VORO-463391 format. One record per residue (C-alpha): x, z, y; residue in one letter. Coordinates in nm, 2 decimals, always signed. Layout:
! VORO-463391
SITE       u       w       v  residu
SITE       X       Z       Y       A
...
//
This chain:
! VORO-463391
SITE       u       w       v  residu
SITE  +12.51   -3.88  -15.37       X
SITE  +12.20   -3.85  -15.58       X
SITE  +12.08   -3.55  -15.37       X
SITE  +12.14   -3.75  -15.05       X
SITE  +11.94   -4.05  -15.19       X
SITE  +11.65   -3.83  -15.29       X
SITE  +11.65   -3.66  -14.95       X
SITE  +11.64   -4.00  -14.79       X
SITE  +11.35   -4.11  -15.01       X
SITE  +11.15   -3.80  -14.90       X
SITE  +11.17   -3.90  -14.54       X
SITE  +10.95   -4.16  -14.36       X
SITE  +11.18   -4.37  -14.15       X
SITE  +10.94   -4.67  -14.15       X
SITE  +10.64   -4.47  -14.05       X
SITE  +10.84   -4.29  -13.78       X
SITE  +10.97   -4.63  -13.65       X
SITE  +10.62   -4.75  -13.61       X
SITE  +10.52   -4.43  -13.43       X
SITE  +10.80   -4.47  -13.19       X
SITE  +10.72   -4.84  -13.12       X
SITE  +10.36   -4.73  -13.03       X
SITE  +10.50   -4.47  -12.79       X
SITE  +10.73   -4.73  -12.64       X
SITE  +10.42   -4.96  -12.58       X
SITE  +10.25   -4.67  -12.41       X
SITE  +10.55   -4.62  -12.18       X
SITE  +10.54   -4.99  -12.08       X
SITE  +10.17   -4.94  -12.00       X
SITE  +10.28   -4.63  -11.79       X
SITE  +10.52   -4.85  -11.60       X
SITE  +10.24   -5.10  -11.52       X
SITE  +10.01   -4.83  -11.40       X
SITE  +10.29   -4.67  -11.20       X
SITE  +10.35   -5.00  -11.03       X
SITE   +9.98   -5.03  -10.94       X
SITE   +9.97   -4.67  -10.82       X
SITE  +10.27   -4.74  -10.59       X
SITE  +10.13   -5.08  -10.46       X
SITE   +9.79   -4.94  -10.39       X
SITE   +9.94   -4.64  -10.20       X
SITE   +9.76   -4.40  -10.44       X
SITE  +10.05   -4.18  -10.54       X
SITE   +9.98   -3.90  -10.30       X
SITE   +9.61   -3.87  -10.36       X
SITE   +9.65   -3.57  -10.59       X
SITE   +9.83   -3.30  -10.40       X
SITE   +9.87   -3.04  -10.68       X
SITE  +10.04   -3.04  -11.01       X
SITE   +9.82   -2.89  -11.28       X
SITE   +9.96   -2.99  -11.62       X
SITE   +9.67   -2.85  -11.81       X
SITE   +9.36   -2.82  -11.59       X
SITE   +9.45   -3.14  -11.42       X
SITE   +9.36   -3.33  -11.73       X
SITE   +9.00   -3.34  -11.63       X
SITE   +8.90   -3.53  -11.31       X
SITE   +8.67   -3.38  -11.05       X
SITE   +8.32   -3.35  -11.21       X
SITE   +8.10   -3.23  -10.93       X
SITE   +8.06   -3.32  -10.56       X
SITE   +8.21   -2.99  -10.46       X
SITE   +8.52   -3.06  -10.68       X
SITE   +8.56   -3.41  -10.53       X
SITE   +8.53   -3.27  -10.18       X
SITE   +8.79   -3.00  -10.26       X
SITE   +9.04   -3.27  -10.37       X
SITE   +8.97   -3.48  -10.06       X
SITE   +9.02   -3.18   -9.84       X
SITE   +9.36   -3.12  -10.00       X
SITE   +9.45   -3.48   -9.93       X
SITE   +9.34   -3.45   -9.56       X
SITE   +9.61   -3.19   -9.51       X
SITE   +9.91   -3.42   -9.58       X
SITE  +10.08   -3.65   -9.33       X
SITE   +9.97   -3.97   -9.51       X
SITE   +9.61   -3.90   -9.44       X
SITE   +9.66   -3.78   -9.08       X
SITE   +9.89   -4.06   -8.98       X
SITE   +9.78   -4.36   -9.19       X
SITE   +9.44   -4.30   -9.35       X
SITE   +9.26   -4.08   -9.09       X
SITE   +8.88   -4.15   -9.12       X
SITE   +8.90   -4.26   -9.49       X
SITE   +8.57   -4.21   -9.66       X
SITE   +8.52   -4.01   -9.98       X
SITE   +8.45   -4.34  -10.16       X
SITE   +8.79   -4.47  -10.04       X
SITE   +8.96   -4.16  -10.15       X
SITE   +8.81   -4.19  -10.50       X
SITE   +8.95   -4.54  -10.53       X
SITE   +9.31   -4.42  -10.47       X
SITE   +9.26   -4.11  -10.67       X
SITE   +9.17   -4.32  -10.97       X
SITE   +9.51   -4.48  -11.01       X
SITE   +9.71   -4.16  -10.97       X
SITE   +9.48   -3.98  -11.21       X
SITE   +9.52   -4.26  -11.47       X
SITE   +9.89   -4.25  -11.42       X
SITE   +9.91   -3.87  -11.48       X
SITE   +9.66   -3.88  -11.77       X
SITE   +9.86   -4.15  -11.94       X
SITE  +10.18   -3.94  -11.90       X
SITE  +10.00   -3.65  -12.07       X
SITE   +9.88   -3.88  -12.35       X
SITE  +10.23   -4.01  -12.41       X
SITE  +10.36   -3.65  -12.43       X
SITE  +10.10   -3.57  -12.70       X
SITE  +10.16   -3.90  -12.88       X
SITE  +10.53   -3.81  -12.91       X
SITE  +10.51   -3.43  -12.96       X
SITE  +10.23   -3.39  -13.21       X
SITE  +10.36   -3.65  -13.47       X
SITE  +10.71   -3.51  -13.42       X
SITE  +10.59   -3.16  -13.51       X
SITE  +10.40   -3.30  -13.81       X
SITE  +10.71   -3.48  -13.94       X
SITE  +10.92   -3.18  -13.88       X
SITE  +10.69   -2.94  -14.07       X
SITE  +10.68   -3.18  -14.36       X
SITE  +11.05   -3.23  -14.35       X
SITE  +11.02   -3.60  -14.33       X
SITE  +11.27   -3.65  -14.05       X
SITE  +11.59   -3.82  -14.18       X
SITE  +11.90   -3.62  -14.14       X
SITE  +12.07   -3.66  -13.81       X
SITE  +11.75   -3.76  -13.62       X
SITE  +11.60   -3.42  -13.55       X
SITE  +11.83   -3.35  -13.25       X
SITE  +11.79   -3.70  -13.11       X
SITE  +11.41   -3.69  -13.13       X
SITE  +11.41   -3.34  -12.97       X
SITE  +11.63   -3.47  -12.69       X
SITE  +11.39   -3.75  -12.63       X
SITE  +11.10   -3.50  -12.62       X
SITE  +11.29   -3.29  -12.37       X
SITE  +11.36   -3.59  -12.16       X
SITE  +10.99   -3.68  -12.16       X
SITE  +10.91   -3.33  -12.04       X
SITE  +11.17   -3.36  -11.77       X
SITE  +11.02   -3.69  -11.66       X
SITE  +10.69   -3.51  -11.59       X
SITE  +10.87   -3.26  -11.37       X
SITE  +11.06   -3.55  -11.19       X
SITE  +10.72   -3.72  -11.12       X
SITE  +10.60   -3.41  -10.94       X
SITE  +10.93   -3.37  -10.76       X
SITE  +10.88   -3.72  -10.64       X
SITE  +10.52   -3.67  -10.53       X
SITE  +10.62   -3.34  -10.35       X
SITE  +10.86   -3.53  -10.13       X
SITE  +10.56   -3.69   -9.96       X
SITE  +10.33   -3.39   -9.91       X
SITE  +10.48   -3.21   -9.61       X
SITE  +10.68   -3.43   -9.37       X
SITE  +10.69   -3.79   -9.49       X
SITE  +10.39   -4.03   -9.52       X
SITE  +10.53   -4.16   -9.85       X
SITE  +10.75   -4.04  -10.14       X
SITE  +11.13   -4.05  -10.13       X
SITE  +11.25   -4.39  -10.25       X
SITE  +11.55   -4.21  -10.40       X
SITE  +11.32   -3.98  -10.60       X
SITE  +11.11   -4.29  -10.70       X
SITE  +11.43   -4.45  -10.83       X
SITE  +11.51   -4.14  -11.03       X
SITE  +11.16   -4.14  -11.17       X
SITE  +11.16   -4.50  -11.28       X
SITE  +11.51   -4.49  -11.41       X
SITE  +11.43   -4.18  -11.63       X
SITE  +11.12   -4.36  -11.76       X
SITE  +11.33   -4.66  -11.86       X
SITE  +11.61   -4.45  -12.01       X
SITE  +11.34   -4.28  -12.22       X
SITE  +11.20   -4.62  -12.32       X
SITE  +11.54   -4.75  -12.42       X
SITE  +11.62   -4.43  -12.62       X
SITE  +11.29   -4.45  -12.81       X
SITE  +11.33   -4.82  -12.89       X
SITE  +11.69   -4.77  -13.00       X
SITE  +11.59   -4.48  -13.23       X
SITE  +11.30   -4.68  -13.37       X
SITE  +11.54   -4.96  -13.45       X
SITE  +11.78   -4.72  -13.62       X
SITE  +11.49   -4.58  -13.83       X
SITE  +11.37   -4.92  -13.93       X
SITE  +11.72   -5.01  -14.04       X
SITE  +11.74   -4.68  -14.24       X
SITE  +11.41   -4.78  -14.41       X
SITE  +11.55   -5.12  -14.51       X
SITE  +11.88   -4.97  -14.63       X
SITE  +11.75   -4.66  -14.79       X
SITE  +11.95   -4.72  -15.10       X
SITE  +12.28   -4.71  -14.92       X
SITE  +12.32   -4.43  -14.67       X
SITE  +12.65   -4.57  -14.54       X
SITE  +12.49   -4.89  -14.43       X
SITE  +12.20   -4.69  -14.28       X
SITE  +12.43   -4.53  -14.02       X
SITE  +12.30   -4.55  -13.66       X
SITE  +12.40   -4.85  -13.46       X
SITE  +12.67   -4.82  -13.19       X
SITE  +12.67   -4.96  -12.84       X
SITE  +12.93   -5.23  -12.81       X
SITE  +13.11   -5.30  -12.48       X
SITE  +12.93   -5.63  -12.39       X
SITE  +12.60   -5.46  -12.44       X
SITE  +12.70   -5.15  -12.23       X
SITE  +12.81   -5.38  -11.94       X
SITE  +12.48   -5.58  -11.96       X
SITE  +12.27   -5.26  -11.96       X
SITE  +12.46   -5.10  -11.67       X
SITE  +12.41   -5.42  -11.46       X
SITE  +12.04   -5.42  -11.55       X
SITE  +12.02   -5.06  -11.47       X
SITE  +12.17   -5.11  -11.12       X
SITE  +11.93   -5.39  -11.05       X
SITE  +11.63   -5.18  -11.16       X
SITE  +11.75   -4.90  -10.92       X
SITE  +11.76   -5.14  -10.63       X
SITE  +11.42   -5.27  -10.74       X
SITE  +11.29   -4.91  -10.70       X
SITE  +11.46   -4.88  -10.36       X
SITE  +11.30   -5.20  -10.26       X
SITE  +10.96   -5.07  -10.37       X
SITE  +11.00   -4.73  -10.22       X
SITE  +11.12   -4.86   -9.88       X
SITE  +10.86   -5.14   -9.87       X
SITE  +11.16   -5.37   -9.84       X
SITE  +10.98   -5.65  -10.01       X
SITE  +10.78   -5.70   -9.69       X
SITE  +11.09   -5.74   -9.47       X
SITE  +11.13   -6.12   -9.54       X
SITE  +10.88   -6.33   -9.73       X
SITE  +11.11   -6.64   -9.78       X
SITE  +11.37   -6.74  -10.03       X
SITE  +11.66   -6.82  -10.07       X
SITE  +11.71   -6.75   -9.69       X
SITE  +11.60   -6.43   -9.52       X
SITE  +11.41   -6.60   -9.23       X
SITE  +11.65   -6.87   -9.12       X
SITE  +11.98   -6.72   -9.25       X
SITE  +12.13   -6.59   -9.57       X
SITE  +12.14   -6.25   -9.40       X
SITE  +11.96   -6.20   -9.07       X
SITE  +12.18   -6.18   -8.76       X
SITE  +12.12   -5.87   -8.55       X
SITE  +11.97   -5.67   -8.84       X
SITE  +11.96   -5.30   -8.74       X
SITE  +12.22   -5.09   -8.92       X
SITE  +12.24   -4.72   -8.99       X
SITE  +12.54   -4.49   -9.00       X
SITE  +12.75   -4.42   -9.20       X
SITE  +12.78   -4.77   -9.33       X
SITE  +12.73   -4.69   -9.70       X
SITE  +12.37   -4.56   -9.62       X
SITE  +12.26   -4.92   -9.55       X
SITE  +12.28   -4.99   -9.92       X
SITE  +12.04   -4.71   -9.99       X
SITE  +11.82   -4.66   -9.68       X
SITE  +11.81   -4.99   -9.49       X
SITE  +11.52   -5.20   -9.61       X
SITE  +11.68   -5.53   -9.50       X
SITE  +12.01   -5.46   -9.68       X
SITE  +11.84   -5.32   -9.99       X
SITE  +11.63   -5.64  -10.01       X
SITE  +11.94   -5.85   -9.97       X
SITE  +12.13   -5.66  -10.25       X
SITE  +11.82   -5.68  -10.48       X
SITE  +11.79   -6.05  -10.43       X
SITE  +12.15   -6.14  -10.51       X
SITE  +12.26   -5.87  -10.75       X
SITE  +11.99   -6.01  -10.98       X
SITE  +12.22   -6.29  -11.07       X
SITE  +12.51   -6.05  -11.16       X
SITE  +12.26   -5.87  -11.39       X
SITE  +12.14   -6.21  -11.53       X
SITE  +12.50   -6.31  -11.60       X
SITE  +12.56   -5.99  -11.80       X
SITE  +12.24   -6.03  -11.99       X
SITE  +12.32   -6.39  -12.05       X
SITE  +12.65   -6.29  -12.21       X
SITE  +12.47   -6.04  -12.42       X
SITE  +12.22   -6.30  -12.53       X
SITE  +12.49   -6.55  -12.62       X
SITE  +12.67   -6.29  -12.83       X
SITE  +12.34   -6.19  -13.00       X
SITE  +12.27   -6.56  -13.09       X
SITE  +12.63   -6.60  -13.22       X
SITE  +12.59   -6.30  -13.45       X
SITE  +12.26   -6.42  -13.59       X
SITE  +12.01   -6.23  -13.37       X
SITE  +11.87   -6.55  -13.22       X
SITE  +11.52   -6.42  -13.15       X
SITE  +11.65   -6.13  -12.94       X
SITE  +11.90   -6.36  -12.76       X
SITE  +11.64   -6.62  -12.67       X
SITE  +11.39   -6.35  -12.57       X
SITE  +11.65   -6.22  -12.32       X
SITE  +11.70   -6.57  -12.18       X
SITE  +11.33   -6.63  -12.14       X
SITE  +11.25   -6.29  -11.99       X
SITE  +11.54   -6.30  -11.74       X
SITE  +11.44   -6.64  -11.62       X
SITE  +11.08   -6.52  -11.58       X
SITE  +11.20   -6.21  -11.40       X
SITE  +11.39   -6.41  -11.14       X
SITE  +11.09   -6.63  -11.09       X
SITE  +10.85   -6.33  -11.06       X
SITE  +11.09   -6.17  -10.81       X
SITE  +11.09   -6.48  -10.59       X
SITE  +10.72   -6.51  -10.62       X
SITE  +10.67   -6.15  -10.52       X
SITE  +10.87   -6.21  -10.20       X
SITE  +10.70   -6.53  -10.11       X
SITE  +10.35   -6.40  -10.18       X
SITE  +10.40   -6.11   -9.94       X
SITE  +10.42   -5.87  -10.24       X
SITE  +10.09   -5.97  -10.40       X
SITE   +9.99   -5.68  -10.63       X
SITE   +9.94   -5.88  -10.94       X
SITE  +10.28   -6.06  -10.92       X
SITE  +10.47   -5.74  -10.82       X
SITE  +10.32   -5.55  -11.11       X
SITE  +10.41   -5.83  -11.35       X
SITE  +10.76   -5.82  -11.21       X
SITE  +10.79   -5.45  -11.28       X
SITE  +10.64   -5.48  -11.63       X
SITE  +10.87   -5.77  -11.71       X
SITE  +11.17   -5.56  -11.62       X
SITE  +11.06   -5.31  -11.89       X
SITE  +11.02   -5.59  -12.14       X
SITE  +11.36   -5.73  -12.04       X
SITE  +11.51   -5.39  -12.11       X
SITE  +11.35   -5.38  -12.45       X
SITE  +11.49   -5.72  -12.54       X
SITE  +11.83   -5.62  -12.42       X
SITE  +11.81   -5.30  -12.63       X
SITE  +11.71   -5.50  -12.94       X
SITE  +12.00   -5.74  -12.89       X
SITE  +12.24   -5.46  -12.82       X
SITE  +12.12   -5.27  -13.13       X
SITE  +12.17   -5.58  -13.35       X
SITE  +12.52   -5.64  -13.22       X
SITE  +12.60   -5.27  -13.29       X
SITE  +12.45   -5.30  -13.64       X
SITE  +12.67   -5.60  -13.71       X
SITE  +12.98   -5.42  -13.59       X
SITE  +12.89   -5.10  -13.79       X
SITE  +12.83   -5.29  -14.11       X
SITE  +13.12   -5.52  -14.06       X
//
């Protein structure tokens, strides 16, 4: 027992928790920039994946022209942006470049401290595999990002909405895993004298249900964004003059409408929001009952704001500022749900 305690004292759970919270904040910023990139139609402006050399932007007129010439070869330019000037290209290039650069910075911000902690043997026992898995997931996310972009470079004039949903979902799974791990490490710091109490938190059923419902809603949000379904109807609660528009075109087989039909996708995203809100509300209520009042009230406030932002996004005709706020608030809602779920799991573990 003494050897275990000494090993625990040599680790740096509090420092590592702070590091992971910083990385989580960077991922939220990444989600924001990703939303701007999507809404400004900038995502296909860089037509090659250069993980190392792509860190630097074009620095000469010839380099800029080469990038522009590459963009001119894809369907988006030929069918939508034909005649775009170099200045216009630079404007859309900016957001995609910032998005990719931020992804690289997040990778370094995670990998380099992890290597440092590992070399100095300051990672608490049981966390090495988890942090390595998160690092691998981050690397996979970069590959998924290129897989998404590649879907719009040859035939389509935009990226696949399914691949967009995978890209966003993976980012938020990574965000949730990092925040959960940071919370475990913070608890380990506070309970360093008792390794049994410092055990990782467990996901309780009510939290799992709430997170699944939120995840489904986020996936339909990605479908809505990828299909430009938010532009289909700019009214609420009715879609035009009906709850569901009569005569809306359908695709076959029927199940594809829930994935590929912009009108159906918008309808599902509108109303499934309240199922997700109910699940999160139950999680918040349980958190408040178990003494995690701040997390519970945060969920309530953020869910309310998210619904209002969703309605405002529709009624504004998908104004960029409101739509980006809607996407960022989804990430913040996820964080609040993770915090509440973690505290419920801690209570159950300790109890």
